[in-house]
N, C-alpha and C positions, 0 to 999 in steps of 0.2 A: 504494500500500500504506500502511495506517495505521501510525503509530509503534508501536501495540500489536502489530499483526501482525508488524512487523519485529522487535520485541523477542522475541516468543514463538517466532519462526522464524528467528533470526539466522543459524544455520548454513546454512539453505536460501537465505537472502538472499545470503550470501557465495558460495554455489555458483552462483547465478544470475549474479552479477557476474563470477565466474570464467569463465563461459561467454558473456561479452561482452554481457550484458544491463544496461541502465541502469534503475535503479529510483527512482521518485519516492516519497518518504516524506512522509506528511501527518499533520497533527493538527488535529482540528476542521474538516476540509475545506480547510485551508490547507497549501500545499506548504512543508515545512520544509527538506528536504534532497534532494539527488540523490546516489545511490550508483551509481558507475560503475566499470568495470574500470580498474585502475591502468595507466598506460602502461608498456610494456616499455622499460627503460633499457639503453643500450648503452655508456654512458660517454662519449659524444661531447660531452656538456655539460661535461665536465671537461678538455677540451683546453686551456683557458686556463692550466692549471697546468703544462703542459709547459714545460720550460726554467727553471722557477723553483726555486731551491734549497729543500730541505726542512730545517726546523729539526731538528737532531739530537735534541733532547729530545722534540719532538713525535713524530718517527719512532720513537723508543724506546717512547714511551707507546702508540702504535698497535700496535707489535709485541707488547708485553706483553699488551694486551687481546686481540689475535688469538690468542695462545697459550692464553688462558683460555676462548675462545669456541668452541662446537661447533654444528653444524647439528642439525636435528631427528633425524637418523639417528645422531648421536653421532660422526660423522667430523670430524676437525679440518679447519679451512678450508685450502684448498690455498694454497701460496705463490704470490704474484703475480709 
């Protein structure tokens, strides 16, 4: 798909990626980028944090930001 096509049809391109399609984006016949579905994360990569103390100031900052953040439906983030 050309960069122009991708630009004009970006929502469609994202829909295709959401449905597991990988899309090569080209300009002037040269491949510029590959758009592919994002991997689903399960938090396993954060295991290294287990057992490490959390800085109290950092924890308070994260909590205050979470209190101000909502998802697209307007519901507050659930407590972890």
